[in-house]
C-alpha positions in Angstrom: 0.0 0.0 0.0 2.8 2.4 0.9 4.5 1.8 -2.5 1.3 2.6 -4.3 0.8 5.8 -2.3 4.4 6.9 -2.9 4.1 6.2 -6.6 0.8 8.2 -6.7 2.3 11.1 -4.8 5.4 11.3 -7.0 3.3 11.6 -10.1 0.9 14.3 -8.8 1.6 18.0 -9.4 1.5 20.4 -6.4 -2.1 21.4 -6.9 -3.3 17.8 -7.1 -1.2 17.0 -4.1 -2.9 19.8 -2.1 -6.3 18.4 -3.2 -5.2 15.0 -2.0 -4.4 16.5 1.3 -7.9 18.0 1.6 -9.4 14.6 0.6 -7.3 12.9 3.3 -8.5 15.4 6.0 -12.1 15.0 4.8 -11.7 11.2 5.0 -10.5 11.4 8.6 -13.1 14.0 9.7 -16.2 12.7 8.0 -16.0 9.0 7.1 -17.0 6.8 10.1 -16.1 3.7 8.2 -12.9 1.8 9.0 -11.8 1.7 5.4 -12.1 5.4 4.9 -10.3 6.2 8.1 -7.5 3.8 7.3 -7.0 5.2 3.8 -7.2 8.8 5.0 -4.7 8.2 7.9 -2.2 6.4 5.6 -2.4 9.1 3.0 -2.0 11.9 5.5 0.8 10.2 7.2 2.7 9.8 4.0 2.0 13.4 2.9 3.2 14.8 6.3 6.5 12.9 6.0 7.0 14.4 2.5 5.9 18.0 3.3 6.3 18.3 7.1 2.6 18.9 7.7 1.6 19.6 11.3 0.0 16.6 13.1 -3.7 16.5 13.7 -5.1 15.2 17.0 -6.3 11.6 17.1 -10.0 11.0 16.5 -11.9 9.4 19.3 -14.7 6.8 18.8 -17.3 9.3 19.9 -16.2 12.0 17.4 -16.2 9.4 14.5 -19.8 8.6 15.4 -21.0 12.1 15.9 -19.2 14.0 13.2 -16.7 16.9 13.2 -18.8 19.1 15.5 -18.3 16.7 18.3 -14.5 16.7 17.8 -14.4 20.5 17.7 -16.3 20.6 21.0 -13.6 18.5 22.6 -10.7 20.5 21.2 -11.9 24.0 22.1 -11.8 25.3 25.6 -15.2 26.3 27.1 -15.9 29.9 26.1 -12.9 30.1 23.7 -13.0 33.3 21.7 -15.7 34.8 23.9 -15.3 37.8 26.3 -15.3 36.8 29.9 -18.1 37.9 32.2 -17.8 38.4 35.9 -20.4 36.8 38.1 -21.8 37.9 41.5 -23.0 35.1 43.8 -26.8 34.7 43.4 -27.0 37.1 40.6 -27.3 37.0 36.8 -24.2 37.7 34.7 -22.8 41.2 35.3 -21.1 43.3 38.0 -24.2 44.6 39.8 -26.0 42.1 42.0 -29.7 41.9 42.2 -31.3 43.7 45.1 -32.2 41.5 48.0 -35.4 41.9 50.0 -36.5 40.3 53.2 -40.3 39.7 53.6 -41.8 39.8 57.1 -45.4 38.5 57.5 -47.7 36.3 59.5 -48.8 32.9 58.3 -52.4 33.9 57.7 -51.2 36.1 54.8 -49.0 33.4 53.1 -51.1 33.4 50.0 -51.0 37.2 49.5 -47.3 37.2 50.3 -46.6 34.5 47.7 -48.2 36.6 45.0 -46.0 39.6 46.0 -42.9 37.4 46.0 -43.7 36.0 42.5 -44.1 39.4 41.1 -40.9 40.8 42.6 -38.9 37.8 41.5 -40.2 38.3 38.0 -38.9 41.9 38.1 -35.4 40.7 39.1 -35.6 41.1 42.9 -34.0 38.4 45.0 -36.6 37.8 47.7 -35.7 36.0 51.0 -38.6 34.0 52.4 -38.4 31.8 55.5 -40.3 28.9 53.9 -37.9 28.5 51.0 -34.5 29.7 52.4 -34.0 28.1 55.8 -32.3 24.7 55.4 -33.1 21.6 57.4 -30.9 21.7 60.5 -30.0 25.4 60.2 -30.5 27.6 63.2 -33.4 29.5 61.9 -33.2 32.5 64.3 -29.6 33.1 63.1 -30.7 32.6 59.5 -33.5 35.2 59.9 -31.2 37.7 61.6 -28.5 37.3 58.9 -31.0 37.7 56.1 -32.4 40.9 57.6 -29.0 42.5 58.2 -27.6 41.5 54.8 -30.7 42.5 52.9 -31.0 45.6 50.8 -34.7 46.1 51.8 -37.1 44.9 54.6 -40.7 44.5 53.5 -43.1 44.5 56.4 -46.5 43.1 55.6 -49.0 44.5 58.1 -52.6 43.2 58.0 -55.7 42.6 60.1 -54.4 39.2 60.8 -51.2 40.7 62.2 -53.1 43.2 64.3 -55.2 40.4 65.8 -52.2 38.4 66.9 -51.4 38.4 70.6 -47.9 36.9 69.9 -46.1 36.5 66.6 -42.4 36.1 65.5 -43.0 38.9 63.1 -42.6 41.3 66.1 -39.1 39.8 66.7 -38.2 40.4 63.0 -39.5 44.0 63.4 -37.2 44.5 66.4 -34.2 43.4 64.4 -35.3 45.7 61.5 -35.6 48.6 63.9 -32.0 47.9 65.1 -30.9 48.1 61.5 -32.9 51.3 60.9 -31.0 53.0 63.6 -27.7 52.2 62.0 -28.6 52.9 58.4 -28.6 56.3 56.6 -31.8 58.2 57.0 -31.8 59.2 53.3 -31.7 55.6 52.0 -34.8 53.5 51.5 -34.7 50.2 53.4 -37.8 49.7 55.5 -40.8 49.3 53.2 -44.2 48.9 55.0 -47.1 47.5 53.1 -50.7 46.8 54.2 -52.7 43.7 53.2 -56.1 44.9 54.2 -57.8 47.5 56.2 -55.2 48.3 59.0 -52.7 50.9 60.0 -49.0 50.7 60.4 -48.3 50.3 64.1 -46.6 53.1 66.1 -43.7 51.0 67.3 -40.9 53.3 68.4 -37.8 53.6 66.3 -35.8 56.4 67.9 -36.7 59.6 69.7 -40.2 60.6 68.6 -40.1 58.5 65.4 -42.2 55.3 65.0 -42.8 52.8 62.2 -46.0 54.8 61.4 -43.8 57.7 60.2 -42.7 55.6 57.2 -44.9 56.0 54.1 -46.7 52.7 53.5 -48.1 51.1 50.3 -51.6 49.6 50.2 -51.5 46.2 48.6 -54.9 45.1 49.6 -56.0 44.5 46.0 -52.5 43.5 44.9 -53.0 45.2 41.6 -50.2 45.0 39.1 -49.8 48.8 39.3 -49.3 48.8 43.0 -47.0 45.8 42.9 -45.0 47.6 40.2 -44.7 50.6 42.4 -43.1 48.4 45.1 -40.7 46.9 42.5 -39.7 50.3 41.2 -38.7 51.5 44.7 -36.6 48.3 45.2 -34.9 48.6 41.8 -34.3 52.3 42.3 -36.4 53.2 39.2 -38.3 56.4 38.8 -42.1 55.8 39.2 
């Protein structure tokens, strides 16, 4: 076989020889049959010896079955030729993380709160909810405190159900939020009170003569898309 190839190569002019090289490469890349691979490999091996052609990587069984695209996928590094993008934990590609909001509420309002959470998430807000973020075995009080302190916003959902409660852990969350309010700049939005029904924001002291009732609230009783959008715009720092 080698004598036949040598005889053929000696009789071919350079242009035909170049065409033979292309045929050899095509045979290696595209023909899954053993005969085509063997013929192409022999021809290329002989031509490389004659013209010092660069070696090509060996073809795996998978690439011979799936075509040249599979082989290219193995040779190229992931993301080769593309610009690198920096990632922020828990955020989409980019340098600016999504705003994080903690939601405080009572269990009786779980359904209304779920609708608020779905809307905010659809707008790009990362919402922390106790039912979905506290892992089994985690110290939940520590998890709640950390989430409040690390959050960009605290959404307090007041309602008739809250007002009727004699005891609720929401009051503990409000105490932590008030501690944070005292340490945060007064000109930055952080505490966002909303109402889920006919009720008022409680006059829980914050500092001096100031109470939670001094913070402008948002009525989400009807949970209209316009009012939900207003809440999202404040969190995303967009003009209403």
